[in-house]
C-alpha positions as CSV (number, residue, x, y, z in Angstrom):
1,X,0.0,-0.2,0.0
2,X,1.6,3.3,-1.2
3,X,-0.1,5.1,1.6
4,X,1.4,3.4,4.5
5,X,5.0,2.6,5.5
6,X,4.2,0.1,8.3
7,X,1.8,-2.6,8.5
8,X,1.2,-1.7,12.5
9,X,1.4,-4.0,15.4
10,X,1.6,-7.3,14.4
11,X,0.0,-10.4,15.9
12,X,0.4,-14.3,15.3
13,X,-0.9,-14.5,11.5
14,X,15.1,-4.4,7.3
15,X,17.7,-4.4,-12.5
16,X,18.1,-8.3,-12.9
17,X,17.9,-11.0,-15.5
18,X,17.8,-14.7,-14.7
19,X,21.3,-15.6,-13.8
20,X,22.8,-18.7,-15.5
21,X,25.4,-21.4,-14.5
22,X,25.4,-20.6,-10.9
23,X,26.6,-22.8,-8.3
24,X,28.1,-26.2,-8.2
25,X,27.0,-29.3,-10.8
26,X,23.8,-30.6,-9.7
27,X,23.6,-33.7,-7.5
28,X,21.2,-35.8,-6.1
29,X,20.1,-34.7,-2.5
30,X,18.6,-36.6,0.1
31,X,15.6,-35.1,2.2
32,X,15.7,-31.9,4.3
33,X,18.5,-33.2,6.7
34,X,16.4,-35.7,8.5
35,X,15.6,-38.5,6.1
36,X,19.4,-40.1,5.8
37,X,22.7,-39.4,4.6
38,X,23.5,-38.0,1.1
39,X,24.9,-40.2,-1.2
40,X,28.6,-40.5,-0.5
41,X,31.7,-39.6,-3.1
42,X,32.8,-36.0,-3.9
43,X,31.3,-33.4,-1.8
44,X,28.8,-30.9,-3.5
45,X,30.1,-27.6,-3.1
46,X,27.6,-25.2,-1.6
47,X,28.5,-21.4,-2.0
48,X,26.8,-19.4,0.7
49,X,27.1,-15.4,0.8
50,X,27.0,-14.0,4.0
51,X,28.9,-11.3,6.4
52,X,31.1,-13.1,8.5
53,X,31.0,-12.5,11.9
54,X,30.9,-15.5,14.7
55,X,32.7,-17.5,11.8
56,X,34.3,-20.3,14.6
57,X,30.4,-20.5,15.8
58,X,28.8,-21.2,12.5
59,X,31.8,-23.5,11.3
60,X,31.2,-25.5,14.5
61,X,27.5,-25.5,15.2
62,X,25.7,-25.0,11.8
63,X,28.0,-25.8,8.8
64,X,30.1,-28.6,9.9
65,X,26.9,-30.6,11.0
66,X,25.6,-30.0,7.5
67,X,28.5,-30.9,5.7
68,X,28.8,-33.8,7.4
69,X,24.9,-35.0,6.9
70,X,24.8,-34.3,3.2
71,X,28.2,-34.8,2.0
72,X,28.7,-31.2,1.1
73,X,31.5,-28.7,1.2
74,X,30.3,-25.1,2.2
75,X,32.1,-22.3,0.9
76,X,31.7,-18.8,2.1
77,X,31.8,-15.6,0.2
78,X,31.9,-12.6,2.8
79,X,31.4,-9.2,2.8
80,X,28.5,-6.2,3.8
81,X,25.1,-6.2,2.2
82,X,25.7,-4.0,-0.6
83,X,28.9,-5.4,-1.9
84,X,27.7,-9.0,-2.0
85,X,24.2,-8.0,-3.6
86,X,26.1,-6.2,-6.3
87,X,28.2,-9.5,-7.1
88,X,25.0,-11.2,-7.4
89,X,23.3,-8.7,-9.6
90,X,26.7,-8.2,-11.8
91,X,26.9,-12.1,-12.4
92,X,30.4,-12.0,-10.9
93,X,29.7,-14.7,-8.1
94,X,28.6,-18.2,-8.1
95,X,26.7,-18.0,-4.9
96,X,23.9,-20.5,-4.1
97,X,22.4,-19.1,-0.9
98,X,22.6,-15.5,0.0
99,X,21.9,-13.9,3.6
100,X,20.6,-10.2,3.9
101,X,18.7,-7.9,5.7
102,X,15.3,-7.5,4.5
103,X,15.9,-4.2,3.0
104,X,18.6,-5.5,0.7
105,X,16.6,-8.5,0.2
106,X,13.8,-7.0,-1.3
107,X,16.2,-5.3,-3.7
108,X,16.9,-8.5,-4.9
109,X,13.7,-9.6,-5.2
110,X,12.6,-6.4,-7.3
111,X,15.6,-7.2,-9.8
112,X,14.6,-10.9,-10.1
113,X,17.6,-12.3,-8.4
114,X,16.2,-15.0,-6.1
115,X,14.6,-18.4,-7.0
116,X,11.2,-19.1,-5.7
117,X,11.6,-21.5,-2.7
118,X,9.6,-24.5,-2.1
119,X,7.9,-24.1,1.2
120,X,6.8,-27.6,1.5
121,X,10.5,-28.6,1.5
122,X,11.2,-26.4,4.7
123,X,9.3,-28.5,7.2
124,X,10.7,-26.4,10.2
125,X,8.8,-23.3,8.8
126,X,5.8,-24.3,11.0
127,X,8.0,-23.7,14.0
128,X,9.1,-20.2,13.8
129,X,7.2,-16.7,14.2
130,X,4.4,-15.8,11.6
131,X,6.0,-12.3,10.9
132,X,9.4,-14.5,9.9
133,X,7.9,-17.1,7.6
134,X,7.3,-14.6,4.5
135,X,8.8,-11.2,5.5
136,X,9.1,-10.5,1.8
137,X,6.3,-12.4,-0.1
138,X,5.7,-16.4,-0.1
139,X,8.1,-17.0,-3.0
140,X,10.7,-15.9,-1.0
141,X,12.8,-16.7,2.0
142,X,12.2,-16.9,5.7
143,X,14.1,-14.5,8.3
144,X,16.1,-16.6,10.4
145,X,16.4,-13.8,13.0
146,X,14.4,-11.2,14.0
147,X,15.6,-8.5,16.4
148,X,14.3,-5.0,17.5
149,X,15.2,-1.5,17.4
150,X,14.0,0.3,20.5
151,X,15.7,3.3,22.7
152,X,19.2,2.9,24.9
153,X,19.6,5.5,27.6
154,X,21.8,6.2,30.5
155,X,19.7,6.7,33.5
156,X,22.5,8.6,35.1
157,X,22.8,11.0,32.4
158,X,19.5,12.3,32.4
159,X,16.3,12.6,34.6
160,X,14.0,11.6,32.1
161,X,12.8,7.8,32.3
162,X,12.2,6.8,28.5
163,X,9.3,4.7,27.9
164,X,8.3,5.5,24.4
165,X,9.1,7.0,21.0
166,X,7.7,10.4,21.9
167,X,10.1,10.7,24.9
168,X,12.9,11.4,22.6
169,X,11.2,14.9,22.0
170,X,11.7,15.8,25.8
171,X,13.6,18.8,26.6
172,X,15.7,16.8,29.0
173,X,17.4,15.0,26.1
174,X,18.0,18.2,23.8
175,X,22.0,18.0,23.3
176,X,22.0,14.7,24.5
177,X,20.8,13.0,21.6
178,X,21.6,10.6,18.7
179,X,19.3,9.5,15.8
180,X,20.3,7.3,12.9
181,X,21.1,8.9,9.5
182,X,18.3,8.3,6.9
183,X,20.8,6.2,4.9
184,X,21.5,4.0,8.0
185,X,19.2,0.6,8.0
186,X,17.4,1.9,11.0
187,X,16.6,5.5,9.1
188,X,13.4,4.6,7.7
189,X,11.9,3.2,11.0
190,X,12.8,6.8,12.8
191,X,10.9,8.6,10.2
192,X,8.0,6.3,10.8
193,X,8.2,6.4,14.6
194,X,8.3,10.2,13.8
195,X,4.8,9.8,11.8
196,X,3.5,8.1,14.8
197,X,4.6,10.4,17.4
198,X,3.1,13.4,15.2
199,X,-0.3,11.5,15.6
200,X,-0.5,9.7,12.2
201,X,-2.0,6.1,12.1
202,X,-1.0,5.5,8.6
203,X,2.5,7.2,7.2
204,X,2.6,10.8,6.8
205,X,5.5,11.8,5.2
206,X,5.0,15.6,5.6
207,X,4.1,15.1,9.4
208,X,7.0,12.9,9.9
209,X,9.8,15.1,8.4
210,X,8.5,18.1,10.2
211,X,8.5,15.9,13.7
212,X,12.2,14.8,12.8
213,X,13.1,18.6,12.4
214,X,11.7,19.4,15.8
215,X,14.6,17.5,17.1
216,X,17.6,18.9,14.8
217,X,18.8,21.3,17.4
218,X,18.9,18.6,20.0
219,X,20.8,16.0,18.2
220,X,24.6,15.5,18.9
221,X,24.9,13.6,15.7
222,X,23.1,11.4,13.0
223,X,25.0,8.4,13.3
224,X,25.5,6.0,10.1
225,X,27.1,3.2,11.9
226,X,26.4,1.5,15.2
227,X,29.8,2.1,16.2
228,X,29.7,5.7,16.4
229,X,26.7,5.4,18.8
230,X,28.6,3.2,21.1
231,X,31.6,5.4,21.3
232,X,29.5,8.6,22.3
233,X,27.7,6.8,24.5
234,X,30.9,5.5,26.5
235,X,32.3,9.0,26.0
236,X,29.4,10.7,27.6
237,X,28.5,12.7,24.5
238,X,25.1,11.6,24.4
239,X,22.4,9.8,27.0
240,X,20.1,8.1,24.5
241,X,19.0,7.2,21.3
242,X,17.4,4.7,19.0
243,X,19.3,1.0,18.8
244,X,19.2,-2.3,17.9
245,X,19.1,-4.7,20.8
246,X,21.6,-6.7,19.9
247,X,24.3,-4.1,20.4
248,X,23.1,-3.1,24.4
249,X,25.7,-5.6,25.3
250,X,28.6,-3.4,23.8
251,X,27.0,-0.3,25.6
252,X,27.0,-2.1,28.9
253,X,30.4,-2.9,28.4
254,X,31.3,0.6,28.7
255,X,28.0,1.8,30.8
256,X,26.9,-0.8,33.2
257,X,23.8,1.3,34.2
258,X,22.7,1.5,30.5
259,X,19.1,0.5,29.8
260,X,17.5,-0.7,26.9
261,X,13.5,-0.1,26.1
262,X,11.1,-1.5,23.8
263,X,8.8,1.9,23.3
264,X,5.1,1.6,24.3
265,X,4.2,2.6,20.6
266,X,6.1,-0.6,19.2
267,X,9.4,-1.4,18.8
268,X,10.7,-2.1,15.0
269,X,11.3,-5.7,13.4
270,X,14.8,-6.0,12.5
271,X,15.0,-8.8,10.1
272,X,17.8,-10.9,8.3
273,X,16.8,-13.1,5.4
274,X,18.3,-16.1,3.6
275,X,17.3,-16.8,-0.2
276,X,18.3,-18.8,-2.9
277,X,20.0,-17.2,-5.9
278,X,18.6,-17.9,-9.5
279,X,20.1,-20.4,-11.6
280,X,21.7,-22.1,-8.4
281,X,22.1,-25.9,-9.5
282,X,21.8,-26.6,-5.8
283,X,18.1,-25.5,-5.1
284,X,17.0,-28.5,-3.0
285,X,20.2,-28.5,-1.0
286,X,19.7,-24.5,-0.1
287,X,16.7,-25.6,0.6
288,X,17.8,-28.1,3.2
289,X,20.3,-25.7,4.6
290,X,17.4,-23.1,5.2
291,X,15.3,-25.7,6.9
292,X,18.6,-26.6,9.2
293,X,19.2,-23.3,10.0
294,X,15.3,-22.7,11.0
295,X,15.7,-25.9,13.6
296,X,15.4,-25.7,17.3
297,X,18.7,-27.0,17.4
298,X,20.6,-24.4,15.5
299,X,18.4,-21.8,16.9
300,X,18.9,-22.5,20.4
301,X,22.6,-22.8,20.2
302,X,22.6,-19.5,18.2
303,X,20.4,-17.6,21.0
304,X,22.2,-19.4,24.1
305,X,25.6,-18.1,22.2
306,X,23.9,-14.5,21.9
307,X,24.7,-14.8,18.0
308,X,21.2,-14.3,16.7
309,X,18.0,-13.9,18.3
310,X,15.8,-16.9,17.6
311,X,12.5,-17.3,15.1
312,X,11.9,-20.8,16.2
313,X,9.2,-20.9,18.9
314,X,10.1,-24.2,20.3
315,X,12.8,-23.4,22.3
316,X,12.8,-22.4,25.9
317,X,15.4,-20.0,27.4
318,X,15.9,-19.1,30.9
319,X,15.5,-15.2,31.7
320,X,19.3,-15.1,31.7
321,X,19.9,-16.7,28.6
322,X,17.3,-14.4,27.0
323,X,19.1,-11.1,28.1
324,X,20.3,-9.4,25.6
325,X,18.3,-10.7,22.6
326,X,14.7,-10.5,21.3
327,X,13.0,-13.2,22.4
328,X,9.3,-14.3,23.2
329,X,6.0,-14.0,21.2
330,X,5.0,-11.5,23.9
331,X,7.7,-9.2,22.3
332,X,7.8,-10.5,19.0
333,X,4.2,-10.1,18.0
334,X,3.9,-6.4,19.3
335,X,6.9,-5.5,16.8
336,X,6.3,-3.3,14.0
337,X,7.3,-4.0,10.8
338,X,8.0,-1.8,7.8
339,X,6.9,-2.5,4.0
340,X,10.4,-2.8,2.5
341,X,9.0,-2.6,-0.7
342,X,7.6,0.6,-0.2
343,X,10.7,1.9,1.7
344,X,13.1,1.0,-1.3
345,X,10.7,2.8,-3.6
346,X,10.7,6.1,-1.7
347,X,14.0,6.1,-0.2
348,X,15.9,8.0,-2.7
349,X,13.5,10.9,-2.4
350,X,13.5,10.8,1.6
351,X,17.5,11.0,1.4
352,X,17.1,14.0,-0.7
353,X,14.8,15.6,1.3
354,X,16.2,14.6,5.0
355,X,19.6,16.5,3.3
356,X,17.7,19.6,2.4
357,X,15.3,19.6,5.6
358,X,17.0,17.8,8.5
359,X,20.8,17.2,8.2
360,X,21.8,20.8,7.9
């Protein structure tokens, strides 16, 4: 819907041509990872495009067991969202499976870069949160992790107790506040939050920009990378700002009293997705790997290691294990989700307007 950027509070219900010749030669693959060993012989190469963080964990707990079960050799293509997606777009990679934030994954879908998945083969889909099953449409891959964007603040650096997005407009936070730049992953989320604070039920661009502009003089810096937030927070340059929950542990390492708040109007879902690249000759094997990553076994180990917030609803974490990650239906089902297709269509004009009206 062109008049809305966000689907509201969620209940249980972030130029391409077909690429040929991607991936390794096709082989017969067995089942979904639970139906016995794959045929022995020369391992099949499965090329996975991903970020490369926590490599030791993924090698031991995710890649290794799958390689053994399926007689596979996993090869990684490492980089950030933009550069990895561009390699696929340009046809300069042999990637089978690609991990991207929802914002970049939507660009890949719009460019026709991904295969349509066979959901009947990914049986663990029935075990994950509804918002993670098809965040960008039924034809494309699920989110394997869902985090949240909320507000972090230092209660010793401000007299304001923060409970809502609207609290960012409090006079007590003037000259103590940071906001993400519009070009950051969370930039469009803050624009939507400003529209909500302005009183709009449907996204209103004019009201959103006017509301953000009200904060301009009180913002210390519009950050583009989370490391900038962490450094400013640690040095006492800021007292509060929107940040993804997964980085709160870094804030607490520097400022133990730091608090993270899921705003009363709703925190924002931050989703990373996995998709199969068009032309892959290992499509069924790639679907098996997606199914494996959604399994309780992998999701539980990732959550307990604080690597990723889980989407599998069957695992149970203690309060200590759940600290610092987005966990539980009571949290996930309240998250607000942006319409990434709409965001991609509007972002260029938003950047231009932001530069003219906000970041002066």
